[in-house]
N, C-alpha and C positions, 0 to 999 in steps of 0.2 A: 874369345870371353871378352863380354863388354865390361867397361866400369865399373858399374853396378853388379857386376857378377865378384870383382875380384873385389872393391869394397866391404861386399856382404861376407867374403871368405877370411878377408883382413877384420874385421870384426866377431866370424866367428872365432878362428884362431885368438885373439886376443880373450875373449868372455874364456875359452877356455884353459886359458894359461891363469889367470886371474881365478877360475874352479879347481885348479891344481895347486894355483897356490894356498888361496885356505884351508884345505885340505890338509895342507903340510909337506906338499912336492914343488919344489922350484920351477917354473916351467917359465920358457921364452921363446917367440916365434923363432923357426931357422933361420939358415941361412936360402931360402929355397925362396923366399920375398924379394928378392938380389939376386935374381936369375940361377941359383943353383939348383935345376928343374930335379935332381935325385938326391934329394935334400927330405927329410922328413919337416911335416908340417910343424910338431914341439917338439924341441928339445929339453926332456927331464930325466937326468942324471938317475932318479928314484928307481923310476919305470924300466924296466926289464924291455920296452918295445919300445918298434918304433911309431911314431902317434900320428896316426892322421885324421885331420880335423873338416867333419863332413857339418855345415848349420843350412840342409833344404827342407822345404819341404816333403821330397819325395827322394827316397833314396836305394839304389838296385847295390842293397849287400855286398853280390859277390861283386861288379863291378868297383867299388870300393875296397874291398881289399887287394883284391889284385893290382889294382892303382896305388893303394897301399906298398905292396908286396914289390912289384917293379924300382919303387926307390928306394928298398932295403936289402939285403940280404941274409934280415935275421926276422922272427919274431916282431908283425906288425900289430895294431891295438885302435880300428877305428874309432871313434868319438864323433855320434849322433848327435844334434837336435832339431825340431822343430817349434817350432814359437810357439811360445805357450806354453813346452813341454821341457822334461826333464836332458839333462844328456844322456845317454844309455853308451855304452860297451861292445863294442860289436871284435868279434878274438875267434880265433878258432882254435875250437874243445878240445886237440892240443896241445899247446899253446897252454891254456885257462887250467888243466890239467902236470903241467910239468908248475905249473905254480905252487898247487895246492903239494 
């Protein structure tokens, strides 16, 4: 991964943390950026998912979910945003039904 990609990933994680904070869900980047590759991208105690941040123009949804699932043993939430677009939440339907 290039430095440019890492920087964009970091900016995306910080942007997502700010979004969650502004909506009443305090969040922070996890220890992943310190070398713990098995950690989710974002820690947010009020959200019952491991959160993976994807800030890119093209996303392979299943690959993103599989990557997030490899980082944790519980349900995962992939948050994705393209340039100029809103954040999207991607999760398994059975995990969503568990919330409802």
